[in-house]
OpenMM code with the backbone's topology and positions (N, CA, C; nanometers):
from openmm import Vec3, app, unit

residues = "MET ALA ALA GLY CYS TRP GLY LEU PHE GLY GLY HIS LEU ASP PRO GLY GLU THR PRO GLU GLN ALA LEU ARG ARG GLU LEU LEU GLU GLU ILE SER TRP GLN PRO MET VAL VAL GLU LEU VAL MET VAL HIS HIS ILE HIS ARG ARG THR ALA HIS VAL PHE GLN ALA GLU LEU SER VAL PRO LEU GLU GLN LEU GLN LEU LEU GLU GLY GLN ASP MET ALA LEU VAL SER PRO GLU GLU MET LEU ALA GLY SER ILE TRP SER THR LYS LEU GLY SER HIS ARG PRO LEU ALA ASP".split()
positions = [
    Vec3(12.5405, 4.3395, 3.2931),
    Vec3(12.4672, 4.2167, 3.2701),
    Vec3(12.3430, 4.2130, 3.3588),
    Vec3(12.2401, 4.1520, 3.3075),
    Vec3(12.1159, 4.1392, 3.3822),
    Vec3(12.0668, 3.9955, 3.3656),
    Vec3(12.1124, 3.9076, 3.4519),
    Vec3(12.0793, 3.7657, 3.4418),
    Vec3(11.9284, 3.7447, 3.4415),
    Vec3(11.8823, 3.6578, 3.3520),
    Vec3(11.7412, 3.6240, 3.3439),
    Vec3(11.6548, 3.7266, 3.2727),
    Vec3(11.7167, 3.8306, 3.2189),
    Vec3(11.6426, 3.9368, 3.1497),
    Vec3(11.6747, 3.9358, 3.0010),
    Vec3(11.5812, 3.9860, 2.9227),
    Vec3(11.6048, 4.0061, 2.7804),
    Vec3(11.6919, 4.1295, 2.7616),
    Vec3(11.7758, 4.1261, 2.6616),
    Vec3(11.8561, 4.2414, 2.6237),
    Vec3(11.8748, 4.2415, 2.4734),
    Vec3(11.9238, 4.3498, 2.4228),
    Vec3(11.9543, 4.3596, 2.2802),
    Vec3(12.0952, 4.3092, 2.2571),
    Vec3(12.1209, 4.2567, 2.1389),
    Vec3(12.2564, 4.2132, 2.1074),
    Vec3(12.3461, 4.3355, 2.0987),
    Vec3(12.4681, 4.3223, 2.1469),
    Vec3(12.5628, 4.4329, 2.1438),
    Vec3(12.6604, 4.4215, 2.2584),
    Vec3(12.7313, 4.5290, 2.2838),
    Vec3(12.8296, 4.5274, 2.3915),
    Vec3(12.9111, 4.6545, 2.3928),
    Vec3(13.0274, 4.6457, 2.4544),
    Vec3(13.1150, 4.7611, 2.4695),
    Vec3(13.2044, 4.7802, 2.3483),
    Vec3(13.2454, 4.9034, 2.3280),
    Vec3(13.3409, 4.9335, 2.2221),
    Vec3(13.4812, 4.8986, 2.2704),
    Vec3(13.5575, 4.8300, 2.1871),
    Vec3(13.6984, 4.8072, 2.2149),
    Vec3(13.7740, 4.9340, 2.1773),
    Vec3(13.8927, 4.9546, 2.2350),
    Vec3(13.9699, 5.0753, 2.2020),
    Vec3(13.9881, 5.0912, 2.0504),
    Vec3(13.9556, 5.2107, 2.0004),
    Vec3(13.9716, 5.2414, 1.8586),
    Vec3(13.8570, 5.2000, 1.7693),
    Vec3(13.7567, 5.1293, 1.8232),
    Vec3(13.6426, 5.0847, 1.7439),
    Vec3(13.5392, 5.1951, 1.7295),
    Vec3(13.4745, 5.1983, 1.6143),
    Vec3(13.3560, 5.2819, 1.5978),
    Vec3(13.2358, 5.2023, 1.6488),
    Vec3(13.1234, 5.2687, 1.6783),
    Vec3(13.0044, 5.1936, 1.7197),
    Vec3(12.9625, 5.0880, 1.6169),
    Vec3(12.9695, 5.1186, 1.4885),
    Vec3(12.9307, 5.0189, 1.3870),
    Vec3(13.0267, 4.9009, 1.3861),
    Vec3(13.1558, 4.9245, 1.3986),
    Vec3(13.2516, 4.8142, 1.4037),
    Vec3(13.2251, 4.7254, 1.5250),
    Vec3(13.1946, 4.7880, 1.6390),
    Vec3(13.1646, 4.7111, 1.7602),
    Vec3(13.0386, 4.6275, 1.7412),
    Vec3(12.9357, 4.6860, 1.6808),
    Vec3(12.8123, 4.6123, 1.6541),
    Vec3(12.8404, 4.4889, 1.5695),
    Vec3(12.9141, 4.5071, 1.4611),
    Vec3(12.9433, 4.3940, 1.3714),
    Vec3(13.0228, 4.2852, 1.4439),
    Vec3(13.1208, 4.3234, 1.5246),
    Vec3(13.1996, 4.2262, 1.6009),
    Vec3(13.1104, 4.1529, 1.7010),
    Vec3(13.0284, 4.2283, 1.7741),
    Vec3(12.9415, 4.1671, 1.8749),
    Vec3(12.8405, 4.0712, 1.8125),
    Vec3(12.7829, 4.1068, 1.6985),
    Vec3(12.6874, 4.0169, 1.6332),
    Vec3(12.7541, 3.8869, 1.5908),
    Vec3(12.8770, 3.8934, 1.5425),
    Vec3(12.9495, 3.7703, 1.5089),
    Vec3(12.9724, 3.6857, 1.6342),
    Vec3(13.0124, 3.7515, 1.7432),
    Vec3(13.0405, 3.6796, 1.8672),
    Vec3(12.9143, 3.6199, 1.9293),
    Vec3(12.8009, 3.6888, 1.9175),
    Vec3(12.6803, 3.6481, 1.9887),
    Vec3(12.5860, 3.5597, 1.9080),
    Vec3(12.5772, 3.5828, 1.7764),
    Vec3(12.4838, 3.5024, 1.6959),
    Vec3(12.5436, 3.4569, 1.5626),
    Vec3(12.6741, 3.4749, 1.5447),
    Vec3(12.7446, 3.4273, 1.4253),
    Vec3(12.6821, 3.4801, 1.2954),
    Vec3(12.6545, 3.6105, 1.2933),
    Vec3(12.5908, 3.6725, 1.1763),
    Vec3(12.6297, 3.8188, 1.1677),
    Vec3(12.6356, 3.8701, 1.0450),
    Vec3(12.6566, 4.0128, 1.0219),
    Vec3(12.5600, 4.0613, 0.9154),
    Vec3(12.4965, 4.1759, 0.9390),
    Vec3(12.4076, 4.2328, 0.8375),
    Vec3(12.4877, 4.2960, 0.7240),
    Vec3(12.4255, 4.3028, 0.6073),
    Vec3(12.4889, 4.3703, 0.4937),
    Vec3(12.4971, 4.5206, 0.5197),
    Vec3(12.3865, 4.5786, 0.5644),
    Vec3(12.3767, 4.7227, 0.5878),
    Vec3(12.3152, 4.7454, 0.7257),
    Vec3(12.3700, 4.8403, 0.7997),
    Vec3(12.3102, 4.8800, 0.9274),
    Vec3(12.2794, 5.0287, 0.9213),
    Vec3(12.1782, 5.0680, 0.9977),
    Vec3(12.1382, 5.2085, 1.0034),
    Vec3(12.1336, 5.2518, 1.1496),
    Vec3(12.2067, 5.3572, 1.1821),
    Vec3(12.2018, 5.4133, 1.3167),
    Vec3(12.0686, 5.4849, 1.3321),
    Vec3(11.9899, 5.4427, 1.4321),
    Vec3(11.8576, 5.5035, 1.4493),
    Vec3(11.8469, 5.5892, 1.5741),
    Vec3(11.9397, 5.5719, 1.6689),
    Vec3(11.9287, 5.6496, 1.7919),
    Vec3(12.0595, 5.6413, 1.8690),
    Vec3(12.0940, 5.7506, 1.9341),
    Vec3(12.2016, 5.7522, 2.0327),
    Vec3(12.1378, 5.7980, 2.1629),
    Vec3(12.1499, 5.7143, 2.2659),
    Vec3(12.0847, 5.7410, 2.3936),
    Vec3(12.1914, 5.7559, 2.5018),
    Vec3(12.1937, 5.8707, 2.5678),
    Vec3(12.2919, 5.8966, 2.6738),
    Vec3(12.2252, 5.8867, 2.8109),
    Vec3(12.2849, 5.8069, 2.8978),
    Vec3(12.2465, 5.8079, 3.0383),
    Vec3(12.3756, 5.8193, 3.1191),
    Vec3(12.3641, 5.8358, 3.2474),
    Vec3(12.4828, 5.8637, 3.3289),
    Vec3(12.5903, 5.7553, 3.3209),
    Vec3(12.5521, 5.6300, 3.2991),
    Vec3(12.6504, 5.5201, 3.2981),
    Vec3(12.7060, 5.4892, 3.1611),
    Vec3(12.6323, 5.5250, 3.0564),
    Vec3(12.6742, 5.4805, 2.9237),
    Vec3(12.6076, 5.5619, 2.8133),
    Vec3(12.6609, 5.5431, 2.6929),
    Vec3(12.5982, 5.5936, 2.5714),
    Vec3(12.5644, 5.4721, 2.4866),
    Vec3(12.4381, 5.4571, 2.4495),
    Vec3(12.3934, 5.3443, 2.3679),
    Vec3(12.3705, 5.3916, 2.2251),
    Vec3(12.4336, 5.3236, 2.1307),
    Vec3(12.4117, 5.3477, 1.9880),
    Vec3(12.3197, 5.2367, 1.9399),
    Vec3(12.2011, 5.2715, 1.8933),
    Vec3(12.1020, 5.1728, 1.8528),
    Vec3(12.0955, 5.1697, 1.7008),
    Vec3(12.1154, 5.0510, 1.6462),
    Vec3(12.1142, 5.0302, 1.5017),
    Vec3(11.9972, 4.9407, 1.4641),
    Vec3(11.9565, 4.9476, 1.3386),
    Vec3(11.8614, 4.8506, 1.2848),
    Vec3(11.9189, 4.7962, 1.1549),
    Vec3(11.8782, 4.6726, 1.1231),
    Vec3(11.9240, 4.6067, 1.0013),
    Vec3(11.8212, 4.5020, 0.9621),
    Vec3(11.8213, 4.4663, 0.8370),
    Vec3(11.7330, 4.3603, 0.7889),
    Vec3(11.7963, 4.2256, 0.8187),
    Vec3(11.7172, 4.1355, 0.8751),
    Vec3(11.7649, 4.0000, 0.8990),
    Vec3(11.7584, 3.9256, 0.7667),
    Vec3(11.8754, 3.8911, 0.7129),
    Vec3(11.8841, 3.8341, 0.5785),
    Vec3(11.8799, 3.6818, 0.5767),
    Vec3(11.8662, 3.6200, 0.6924),
    Vec3(11.8590, 3.4738, 0.7018),
    Vec3(11.7417, 3.4376, 0.7929),
    Vec3(11.6907, 3.3154, 0.7839),
    Vec3(11.5856, 3.2749, 0.8775),
    Vec3(11.6391, 3.2751, 1.0211),
    Vec3(11.5531, 3.3103, 1.1161),
    Vec3(11.5924, 3.3145, 1.2563),
    Vec3(11.6559, 3.1816, 1.2990),
    Vec3(11.6032, 3.0714, 1.2502),
    Vec3(11.6541, 2.9388, 1.2875),
    Vec3(11.7973, 2.9163, 1.2424),
    Vec3(11.8464, 2.9946, 1.1469),
    Vec3(11.9826, 2.9783, 1.0965),
    Vec3(12.0855, 3.0465, 1.1872),
    Vec3(12.0419, 3.1377, 1.2724),
    Vec3(12.1337, 3.2050, 1.3639),
    Vec3(12.1768, 3.1081, 1.4727),
    Vec3(12.3009, 3.1215, 1.5154),
    Vec3(12.3544, 3.0366, 1.6219),
    Vec3(12.3669, 3.1213, 1.7480),
    Vec3(12.2878, 3.0934, 1.8486),
    Vec3(12.2956, 3.1667, 1.9740),
    Vec3(12.4194, 3.1201, 2.0497),
    Vec3(12.5199, 3.2075, 2.0579),
    Vec3(12.6459, 3.1731, 2.1218),
    Vec3(12.6595, 3.2344, 2.2601),
    Vec3(12.5760, 3.3320, 2.2920),
    Vec3(12.5734, 3.3946, 2.4247),
    Vec3(12.4282, 3.4152, 2.4643),
    Vec3(12.3963, 3.3921, 2.5899),
    Vec3(12.2595, 3.4120, 2.6372),
    Vec3(12.1802, 3.2827, 2.6373),
    Vec3(12.0556, 3.2923, 2.6865),
    Vec3(11.9701, 3.1749, 2.7031),
    Vec3(11.8686, 3.1561, 2.5928),
    Vec3(11.8274, 3.2640, 2.5264),
    Vec3(11.7224, 3.2549, 2.4254),
    Vec3(11.7316, 3.3770, 2.3358),
    Vec3(11.6706, 3.3704, 2.2195),
    Vec3(11.6590, 3.4871, 2.1317),
    Vec3(11.5253, 3.4805, 2.0613),
    Vec3(11.4757, 3.5968, 2.0238),
    Vec3(11.3458, 3.6045, 1.9583),
    Vec3(11.3379, 3.7326, 1.8772),
    Vec3(11.2555, 3.7293, 1.7748),
    Vec3(11.2200, 3.8515, 1.7041),
    Vec3(11.0944, 3.9048, 1.7706),
    Vec3(11.0983, 4.0284, 1.8157),
    Vec3(10.9841, 4.0861, 1.8853),
    Vec3(10.9499, 4.2223, 1.8263),
    Vec3(10.8270, 4.2609, 1.8435),
    Vec3(10.7801, 4.3898, 1.7926),
    Vec3(10.8173, 4.5013, 1.8906),
    Vec3(10.8165, 4.6250, 1.8434),
    Vec3(10.8387, 4.7374, 1.9359),
    Vec3(10.7358, 4.7387, 2.0490),
    Vec3(10.6119, 4.6996, 2.0191),
    Vec3(10.5079, 4.6964, 2.1217),
    Vec3(10.5415, 4.5958, 2.2320),
    Vec3(10.5957, 4.4812, 2.1940),
    Vec3(10.6347, 4.3821, 2.2941),
    Vec3(10.7485, 4.4349, 2.3808),
    Vec3(10.8423, 4.5052, 2.3187),
    Vec3(10.9526, 4.5621, 2.3959),
    Vec3(10.9018, 4.6676, 2.4934),
    Vec3(10.8097, 4.7514, 2.4476),
    Vec3(10.7551, 4.8559, 2.5341),
    Vec3(10.6744, 4.7983, 2.6503),
    Vec3(10.6193, 4.6792, 2.6316),
    Vec3(10.5434, 4.6145, 2.7394),
    Vec3(10.6342, 4.5745, 2.8559),
    Vec3(10.7646, 4.5588, 2.8270),
    Vec3(10.8607, 4.5317, 2.9338),
    Vec3(10.8768, 4.3866, 2.9727),
    Vec3(10.8048, 4.2967, 2.9072),
    Vec3(10.8137, 4.1544, 2.9374),
    Vec3(10.7895, 4.0761, 2.8091),
    Vec3(10.8772, 3.9802, 2.7804),
    Vec3(10.8699, 3.9042, 2.6553),
    Vec3(10.8739, 3.7551, 2.6880),
    Vec3(10.7931, 3.6781, 2.6177),
    Vec3(10.7869, 3.5336, 2.6368),
    Vec3(10.9159, 3.4680, 2.5871),
    Vec3(10.9725, 3.3800, 2.6682),
    Vec3(11.0883, 3.2991, 2.6297),
    Vec3(11.0411, 3.1570, 2.6053),
    Vec3(11.0502, 3.1118, 2.4826),
    Vec3(11.0104, 2.9752, 2.4480),
    Vec3(11.0985, 2.8744, 2.5206),
    Vec3(11.2295, 2.9006, 2.5240),
    Vec3(11.3215, 2.8056, 2.5876),
    Vec3(11.3006, 2.7966, 2.7383),
    Vec3(11.2698, 2.9093, 2.8029),
    Vec3(11.2524, 2.9092, 2.9480),
    Vec3(11.1072, 2.8861, 2.9901),
    Vec3(11.0134, 2.8974, 2.8940),
    Vec3(10.8732, 2.8726, 2.9236),
    Vec3(10.8109, 2.9747, 3.0171),
    Vec3(10.8588, 3.0991, 3.0087),
    Vec3(10.8021, 3.2039, 3.0944),
    Vec3(10.8290, 3.3413, 3.0342),
    Vec3(10.7525, 3.4394, 3.0831),
    Vec3(10.7810, 3.5773, 3.0465),
    Vec3(10.9031, 3.6229, 3.1250),
    Vec3(10.9909, 3.6983, 3.0583),
    Vec3(11.1100, 3.7499, 3.1235),
    Vec3(11.1131, 3.9003, 3.1037),
    Vec3(11.1597, 3.9764, 3.2029),
    Vec3(11.1646, 4.1219, 3.1900),
    Vec3(11.2772, 4.1673, 3.0973),
    Vec3(11.2659, 4.2894, 3.0523),
    Vec3(11.3741, 4.3514, 2.9752),
    Vec3(11.4782, 4.4070, 3.0706),
    Vec3(11.6032, 4.3978, 3.0328),
    Vec3(11.7114, 4.4588, 3.1124),
    Vec3(11.7013, 4.6106, 3.1012),
    Vec3(11.7567, 4.6802, 3.2000),
    Vec3(11.7594, 4.8282, 3.1955),
    Vec3(11.8313, 4.8777, 3.0722),
] * unit.nanometer
topology = app.Topology()
chain = topology.addChain("A")
for resn in residues:
    res = topology.addResidue(resn, chain)
    for name in ("N", "CA", "C"):
        topology.addAtom(name, app.Element.getBySymbol(name[0]), res)
């Protein structure tokens, strides 16, 4: 966890879960939504973890999602993510990205 930082939705795999099953469970827990189709776009290995990165089409308006974990959510471009700091409307400030 990285308090006060932006992060991507997701989490740890439960025993016996595939990365896609974990993604779908985490999205339900965090924003009460599941995509119809997901595409694995990258697997990133670092010493502490392996991250499976998926992409999916958002099939509902952002306002329809229910934020159940975290302080804010936003749709951001890859360029904004690469900049390392994203504006939080709810907090009224730029916040860094988590590691």
